[in-house]
N, C-alpha and C positions, 0 to 999 in steps of 0.2 A: 756254657756261659749263661749265668742266671740273670734274672731281672729283666728279661726281654719280653715285651708285650707285642701284640699285633701292630699297635700304633708305632712302636719302634721300627718294625720291619717296613711299614709304610713310609716312614720318614727316610730310612736308608735307601729304599727304592727311588724315592722322589728326589733326594738331594745328592747331586753329583759329588759334593764334598765328602760324603760317607760311602756312596755306592762304589764297589770295586770297579776298576776300569775294565777288567776282563772277567766276563761271566761265561758259564757254559751250561748247556742243557744237561739233563740227567743222562742223555745219550751221547754227550761229549761234543756237541756242536758249539762253537763259539758264538756268543751273543753280544752284540754291540747295542747299547741303549742310545738311540738318537734322541728320543724324547720319552720320559717316563709316563707321559699322559697328563690329563687334567684330573687333579684330586677330586674325587666325587664324594660329596657330603650327603648325597641322597641315596635312594635305593639303587641296587645294582652293583656292578663291579667297582672296586676301589679306585681304579684309574681308567679314564675314558680317552680314547684316541691316542694311545701310545704308539710310538714308532720304534721298531727294533729291526736289526739286521742279523740274519742267522747264517752261520756256516762260512766257509772260506770264500764262497761266491757272493757273500754279503747280500743275500736275498732279503729285500725290504718287506716288512709286514706291518700293517696298520690295524689296530684293534684295541681291545680292552685288556686290563691286567687285574687279576684277583690276588690278594695277599692273604695268607694264612700262616699260623704257626706250624701246623702239621698238614701234610697232604690229605689225610683222612677228613679234615674239616670240610673239604669240598663237598663230599657226599653227606656228611653230617648236617650241613646247612641246606642240602637239597638243591645245590646249584645245577647239578646235571640235568634236571628236568625243568629248570626255570629259563624261559626264553630270554630274560634279560641278560643271561650269561652266554648266549650262543655266539657272541662276537669276541669272546676271550681268546687272546693269542698266547698268553703266558700265565701260568700258575706259579707264583713265587712263594716259597715257604721258608721258614727258619730251620725247621727240623727235617730230617730224612724220613722216608717212608715210601711204600708202594705208590706209584703214579696212579691217580684215579682213572679208571677205565672210561668214566663218563665225561672226561674233558672234551671240549669241542674238537672236531677233526682238525689236525694240524697244530693244535695248541701245544706249546712246549712247557716242560716242568723245570723250574730252576730252584735248586737247593741253595738259597742265599746264605744261610747260616754257616755253611761249609767255608765259604770264602771269607766271611768275617772272622771266623775262629782262627784263620791263618794269619790274621793281623794282630800281633801281640799288643799293639798300642791302642787297640780299639776297646772302648767300654761303652755300654749303653748310657751311662751317666753323662757322656759327652753330648747327648742329644737333648736339646730343649724342646720337648714335645709341644709346648705352647706356641712355638714359632711356626707351626705348620697348619695349613698349607700356605698361608698368605705372606709370611715374613721371609720365606725362602723362595727365590726365583732364580732363573738362569743368571749367572754372573755377567754375561755379556749383554749389553743393551740391545733391545730390539731396534731395527731401523726406524720404525715409526716414532720411537721415543726421541731419537736424535732430531727428527723433523718437528715434533710437536712441542717439546718441553720448553723451548725458548720463544715460542710464538703463540701466546695464549689466544689471540684473536683468530688465528688460523685454526687452532685446536677447537675452539668453540664452533666455528663454522663447519669443520669436519663432522663433529658430533651432531650438530643441528641438522645438517644435510642428511646424514644417515638416519636420524630420527624421523625426519619428514618422509624419507623414502619408505621407512618401515610402516608408518601410519597410512601412507597412500596405498601400499600393498594390502594392508588390512581392509581399507575402504573398498578396494576393488573386489576383494573376496566377499565382503558383506553385500556389495552391490549385486554380485552374481547370485547370492542366495535370495535377495529380494526379487530379482528378475525371474527367478525360477517359479515363484508364486506358489510353491508347495505349502508354505506357511505364511500367515499374515505378518505384517511388519512388526507388530508388538510381540508376536511369538518369536520372531527372529531375534529381536532385541533381548528378550528374556533368555533365550538359549545362549546367546553370546555372553551375557552377564553370568549365567550359571557356569558356563565353561571357565570363565575367569575366576570364579569363586572356587573351582576345583583345583586351582594351582596347576602347574604343569604335570604333576604326578598323577592327578585324578581328573584331569580336564575332560577326557573323552567319556568317563563315567558320568560326570555331572551333566554333560550334554545329552546323553541318552536318557537320564532321569527327566530332564526338562522336556524331552520329546514325549515321554510316557505320562508326565503330569503337566499338561499345558497351563499357561499362565491364566487362562480363563477359569480353569478349575480352582486354582489357588485363590483368585479374587472373589469367586462366587462363594467359596466356603473357607474363609480365612481361619476359622476356629480349628479346622482340622488340617491346615496346610502343613504343619510340621509332621504330623503322622503320615500324610500322603507321601511326602518326600522320603521319609525314613523307610516306609514300606517299599517304595520303588527302589531305594538304595540297597535293600536286602538282596536284590538279584545281581548285584555287581561284585566283581573281584577287585578289592581295593589295594592300593599301594600304601602300606602303613609303616614300613621300615624307616626309622629316623624322623618320623613326624612327632612334633610336640603334641601334648594332649589337646591344646586348643585348636590344632589343625587336623585332628582326626576327622574322617569323613562324616561321621554321625553328628559331631559338633558343628561342622561346616554346613550340613544340610539343615540343622535346626536354626542356625543363624540365617541361612538363605530364606527360610520361611518368613522370618521377621523382616528381612530386607525387602521382600516383595509385598508383604501385607501390612506392614506398620511404618514404612518409610516411603517417601515420594520417589523412590528409585525409578519406577516405571515411567514417571513423568519426564525423566531425562531423555527418553526416546525422542522428545520434541525440542530438546535444548538447541538454542541458536546463539546464545550469548556466552562466549568463552573468554571473557576478560578475566584477569587474575582474580578479582573478587568473586566473580561468578563461579570460577573453577573451585575456589576454596569453599564456597557455599555448597556446591554439588558434592564435594568430598564429605563435608559435614552432614549433608542430608543422607548420603548412603551409609554413613556410620551410625545414623540414628541420633545425631546430636541436634535435635530440635525439640521444642516443647510438645508434649503429648497433647492431642486434641482434648479439650475439656479439663485438663489438669490444672491445678492451682499450686501455688507455692514454688513455682520455678522448677518443678521436677522435669527430668529429661528421660527419654526412652533410653534404656541401657544400650550402650554401644554394642552393635551386632557385627561390626566389621572394623578392623583396624584402619587407621588413616593411610598407611602404606598400601594396603590391599585396595582400599577405595580409590586411591590415586591411580593404581594400576588398572582398575576397571574403567576409570575415566579415560585414561590414555589408550587402552586397548580396545574399548568398546564404544563409549559415548562419543568420543571425538571421531573415530573412523565411521561410525554409524551416521553422524551428521554429515560427514563428507560424502558418504555413499548416497545420501538423499539430497545432496547439493544444497544443504543449508549453510555450508562453508566450503571454500575451495582449497584452503591451505590450513595445516595444523597451526595452533597458536605457537608463538615463539617461546612461551613459558607455560609449563604445566606443573601442578603440584608434584613434588618428588615422591616416587614410590620407594619401597624398600630396596636396598642395594643387595642384589643376589650374588651368588658365587660367580656366574659368568660375567656379570658387570664388574665385579671387583677384580677378577683376574685379567679381563681385557684392559681395564684402566691401568693396572700395574704394568702391563706390557707397553701400553701407549705412552704413559707418563712417568714410568719409573716407580720404584717402591717407596720413595720418599715424598710423593706428591700429596697435596692436600685435597681430598675428595670434595670438601665443601666449596673450595675455591674453584674447582674445575667442573664438576658435574652434579654433585649430590643435591644441589638446591633446585634443580630443574628437571622435571620428568621427561621433557623432550630430549634432553641430552642423555638421560639414562636409557631411553628408547634407542638412541643412536648407538650407545655402547653395545646394547643387545644385538643390533643389526650388524655392527662391525664384527662382533663375536661370530655371528652366523656366516657372514659373507667372506670373512678373511681368516680370522684366527683358527677356526675349526678346519679350514682348508689348507692353510699354508704353515701354521706353526708346527714344528719348531724351526723349519728351515728358513722361512720368511723371505727367501731369496727372490721368489717370483711374486711376492705380495705387492699389490698396487694400491694399497689402502690410502697412502698419502702421496702417491706419485704425482 
């Protein structure tokens, strides 16, 4: 069957409307797909947290799934030696071939193309690739959707409560770091901001760089701040797969140098006013959207951080840092909205259905986005797809 790409195979695995009801491993054991997993748009396996049942005893296994056209692609791409793939439980391929010897212990190999070729009515042209992964979700509504969709006030409070819990947890962690006393309060703040600038993919690498190049060094020699961070970054192993050019680590480190030496970001370690106007002003300040000292003609410092990322830094660092130092006791009821990530979008689809309006429900308030992230962590990752024991909205 021609015209099949790897993305076609991903869509078939993900969508029960296309995926065969009965699958078998290359060794003949029946496989039941309880959940295909979360479609991963970042580095690592194609699907995370899949649930399958193997054999007549229906042994349930939870882990990741990697999709390829050919079994040999597993070794060609170096997955056998990559720790990100050690939790793979199923290697799903379109074509037949020798099972890679470097698959993780217990992982099964599934020749999906065999089962699709047996369906004379199937054509890859039936698959609208642009609809994945967000437009296609399980056809049955999640229990939380039934409770939340018709009660917007209750839905708002569920998200806000989860957002407050998330920020309190971050504040307790930062408070612990401050109490340790190993680093000064400004260094702790700087390390937390650097971690946020690394995004989830390279957060630990950015934190280590902040430890090697302390904030005092950057502020004493701002002219070589960029070079200092880039040199320190040369010792790190970076996650690069799927990153846009503007998010490559070298670009982010160069921008970080500007954030700390040419914007008032470090002054936010002392922030105490978190009114909506002040929050907007802090986001603008971190972006570099203020007049350069001594400049004329209304010129602005070039934006060194997108507003979505700056809003994430405000929510994940500035607010919990102020709470840790007891300059505020509760998070603000409104925060500037950060970028809507994959976990946020998928969790919102499960809670509110595929036809909900993000702007009306959560996309205009960063506290509610934080709430979706916390619900994703506390509930969706643990209970989806069964949902039967989930107490999110009980």
